[in-house]
Phi, psi and omega in degrees: 000134183251136176221169189240142180306132183089344184266202180229154177224135175265123181259109188275141171201122182224154176290154177299322178256114180298345180273347178300146173236110192297144180285319181223137173232139178211122173254139173223165184223138163252070182276179177294336187277324182228152176290325171205128183226114177289126181262318186209132172239316171203173184305338184267355185233052174276129177305140182306322177300334185253355184305136182067012179241352188238151173226123174256131188281351189299333184291331187257332184221103184302140180087348180248114181242031177297152187237125174260117179251124186248170178053055187289146169230170179306330179295341180279353178292136177155198183259132178247132184238128169255117179258112190237107186052251178255012181240156172239145173231127180253129181229131176259127184243127171254130175254129176245157181104177187277162183289000000 
C-alpha cells in the first residue's frame, strides 16, 4: 500500500463476520523508526507517537477495526499488523514524498 508524506492511509482490518464485535484488538508497527511499536490496544493505551494521528473505526461499525493514520512521515513506512482476536492481518506501507 502506498501513501504520501503529510497525508493519511487507511489500514483495513475487519472481522470475518461484520456483525462481530471483537474481544481484543491490537495494532502494531515495525516501522523505520522503531523495531516494534504498539500503536493501539484500547482507547486508553494509544502509543504516544500516534496520539492525535489515529482513528479506529470500531466505534462506528462493529467488526470493522480499520485504522486511519494521519499526518504521515517517512518514519511511518513499514509493516503494520492488526491482531484481531486469534487472527492477524499484515499491511506493508510505503511512504512517498519529502519528509
